[in-house]
N, C-alpha and C positions, 0 to 999 in steps of 0.2 A: 280134587278141589278145583272148582271152576275159577277162571280169572275174573277180576273185578270189572265192573262196567267201564271204569276209566281205562283199564288195560285194553279192553276190547275196542274202545273208541280210538286209542292211540294206534292200535294195530291196523284198524281200518284206514286211518289217516295216512299211515306209512305205506300201506298197500296202494292207496290212490296216488301218493307222491311217487312211488316206484313206477307205477304204470305211466304216469305223465312224463317222468324222466325218460323212460324207455321209448315212448312215442316221440318225444322231442329229439332225443338222440338219433333215432332212425330218420327223422326229418332232416336233421343237420347233416347226416351222412349222405342222404339222397341229394341234398342241395350241393354239398361239397363235391360230389362226383359229377354233378350236372344232370342227374337223372330226374330230379324234381326241380322244375323251373317255376316255382310259385313262392311268393309273388314275383312277377317278372322283373321287378326292379331290385330284388334282394342282392345285397352285397356279398352274400354267402355262396352264390352260384359259381361253380367251377373254382372254388377256393379250397385247395386240398387240406388246409389246416382245420377246416370245419369237419372233415372226415375224422380226424383224430379227436377233436372235441366231442363229436357225436359218439364216437366209440367209447370214450371215457364215461359219458353220460348214460349210454346203454348199459355198460357194466355196472355202474352205480345203481341204476334203476332195477336191474336184474337182481342185484344183491339185496336191495330193499325188499323186493317181492319174495325172494327165497327165504330171507331171514324171518319174514312174517308169516310164511306158510308152514313153517315147521311146527309140529305139535309141541306143546309146552309140557314139561315134565312136572 
């Protein structure tokens, strides 16, 4: 039995949200450790707490992606 079009649309939206969360989390980690200095005036550069926030966001994004990639039974 194939999933409904509504379920497929929700799955795609959650995959996109997970990918965006993953990318944003990696950016926050990079800024927090001072590796990414963009934009130059960012308050997040060299602020270690953003490494933690970014790591949490990376995990959340990864879980969204994994949750929506599993085959449905």
